[in-house]
N, C-alpha and C positions, 0 to 999 in steps of 0.2 A: 504494500500500500504506500510505502514511502515514495516510490516513483510517481504514483498518482498524486500524492500531496505536492510534490515538486511541480508537476504539470499544472495542478490547480493553482498553485501560487503564481506561476507564470501567467496564467489566464487572468487571475485577479488583478495583476499589475496593469493589464490592458483596459480594465473597466473604469471609466470615469465615475466619480461619485461613489466608489465602493472602497471604504477604508476599514480595515480590521483592527480590533483592539489587541489582538495577539497574533503572533506568527503561527500559521497553521502547521508548520513543521514541528512546533513545540507543544502541541495539544493532542489529546487523545481523540480518537474517532467518535467517541460518544459525547463530545463537547457540543452543547447546543449552539446553533447558529446565532441565537440572540446573545450568547455569551461572547461571541466574536464581534458583535456589533452589527450583525446582519438581521435587519427587520424584514417585513414582508416585501417592501419595495426593493430592498437589497437582494432578496432571493430572486426576484424577477430579473434584476440587472445581472446577477450572477448567472442565471439560467440563459439569458440571451448571450452573455459573454461566452459561455460554454458552447452553445449551439453554433454561434458564429465562428468560433475557433475551429470546430470540427466540420463545419459546413453541412450541418444536418437540419432537418425540420422535424420538430417534435412539439406536441401540444404543451403550452406553458402551464397547464394545470398540474403537470408533474412537479413543478417547483413548489406548489402549495403543500405537497406531501413531505418536503424536506424539513426535518427538524434538527438533525445533527450533521456534523461534518461527514460522518460515515455515510449518511444518506446521499450526499452529493458525490462522494467518492465512488459509491456503488453505482450511481447513475453513469458516471464517466467510465467506469470499468465495463459496464454493460453495453457501451456504445460500439 
């Protein structure tokens, strides 16, 4: 999962208006997104950053299901 965290960190750097409270490389996968400073709007920004990065189309409703860092990493891993 460490490789996925690094990839996600790269993606986050490209997203305007998304700033984290902690470095995702230093937190557990069960860390809540809100603990990282990602609110509902941040989840949507993160979602679009990920799908833009990978050049895919997926329904944004999936982002509403993300609660933890692990949820986001699982999404990326399943792409």
